[in-house]
N, C-alpha and C positions, 0 to 999 in steps of 0.2 A: 379415392377410397382405399386404395392399396396401402398408401403411406400411413393412413390413419390406423389401419388394421395392424401394421407392423409396430407402430408406436404403442398401441394398446397392449400388444403381446409383451413387448420388452418391459413395459412398466409393470405388468402383472407379474412377470418373472422376478423382478427386483424386489417386489414387496413380499413381506412374510407375515403370516397370520399372527405371530406373537409380537412383532414390533410394528405398531401403527406408524404411518408416515409422520415425520416430524413437521408439524405445521408451525408457522411463525408464532401462533398464539401459544402453543405448548412450550416454545422456547422462552417466550416472554414471561410466562407464569412463574413466579418464584417457587422454588422447591420448598415444600413444607416438611420438616422432619416430624416423625411420629412423636406423640407426647411421651415423655420419659416415664418409665415405671419405677417409682421410688419406694416400692414395698420392701420391707425388711428382707424377705426371701430373695428378691431380685438383687438387692444390694449385696447380700452374702454371695450369691452366685457370681456377680461381677467381681467381687473381691477375690474369690477363689480363682477365677479365670485370670485375673491380673497376676496373682501369685504364680500360677502355672506359666504364664507368658514370661514373667521376669526370670524364673528359674531356668526356663529354656534358653533365654537370651544369655544368662550367665554361663550356662554349659557351652553355648556356641563360642562365647568370648574366650573361655578357658581353652577350648579346642584350637581356636585360632592362635592363641598365645603359644601353645605347645607346638603348632606347626611352624611358627616363626623361628623357634629356637633351633 
């Protein structure tokens, strides 16, 4: 009975409320991506983010070049 109690306690400590234990079933189930939102507003937002990301990348590249010299 003692060993069972210890095992129970350690298992309880390891589990966390936010992350359910990974069962083999959840690993086998294929991950489904959420449906894409193709509304014009969403497309515009994505374009703006892409532009920001690209300009940030260019800035980083320029800084790296400057450091190499």
